[in-house]
N, C-alpha and C positions, 0 to 999 in steps of 0.2 A: 821160551814159553810159546805154546801153541796159540796163535792169535785168534783163533775161532772161539776160544773160551774167555776172551777179554771182553767185558761189557763196556763198549766204547761210549755208551750213553751214561754210564755211572759217574759218580763224584770223583773228580781227579785227585782229591786229597786222599781218598780211599781209606779213611780211618775205620769205616764200618764194612769194608769189603765189598762195596758196590761195583767197583771196576774190576779188581783182581781177586775177588772173593773165591773164585774156583781154584786158586792156587794156595789158599791159606789152610792152615790147621788151626782150629780154635781151641784155646785152653781156658778153663774157668779158673780164675785167680782165687786166693783165699778171701779177698774182700767181696767176692761175688761178681766182679766184673769179668768180662770176656776179653781175651787178648788174641790178636791174630798174629801168626807166624807164617812165613813163607815155608811151604813143604820143601824139605831138603832134596826131594826127588828132582827139583827144578834148579838146583844150585850145582854147577860144574865143579867149583872148588873156590878157594880163596888164595890171595897172594900173601905169602909170609915175608914181611919187610925185612925182618932180621936175617933170614936166610937167602933173600932175594930169589925166591922160588915159589912156584905155584904148588899148592897142596890140593890134590883132587879129592872130591867127595865120593866116598864109596857108595853112597845111596843114590847118586845121580842116575837118572834113567835116560840115556841117549835116545833109545827107542822106548816109548811108553808102553807099559804093560796094559792088558785088558783091564785089570783092576783099577789102575791109575786113570785111565780114560773114563771109566764109569764114575769114579769120584769127581773128575773134572766136570762131567755133564751134570752131576747132582749139584756140585758147587756153583756152576754157572747158573743153574735154575734158581738157586737161592739168592745169588747176586741180583738177578733180574727182579725177583720178588721184593728185595730190600729197596731197590730203586723205586718201585711202584708205590711203596709205603710212604715215601717222602713227598 
């Protein structure tokens, strides 16, 4: 993850996305609550224990696209605003 978009002053538990909010995708749940998920563009892959192999993520961006960088900037700004509200 590009460290310049991590809000180091944000809450370390990061339940509300104060610290790593720039990297999250938010989804509204049926009960009206918002859930944060790490954007798959930042996940290289996962380890398959049964096959003892790494499965690479096809959505991973080794070099971030212009669109992704703009989303990061917007998300970072929102993360800073959340911190100021507390």
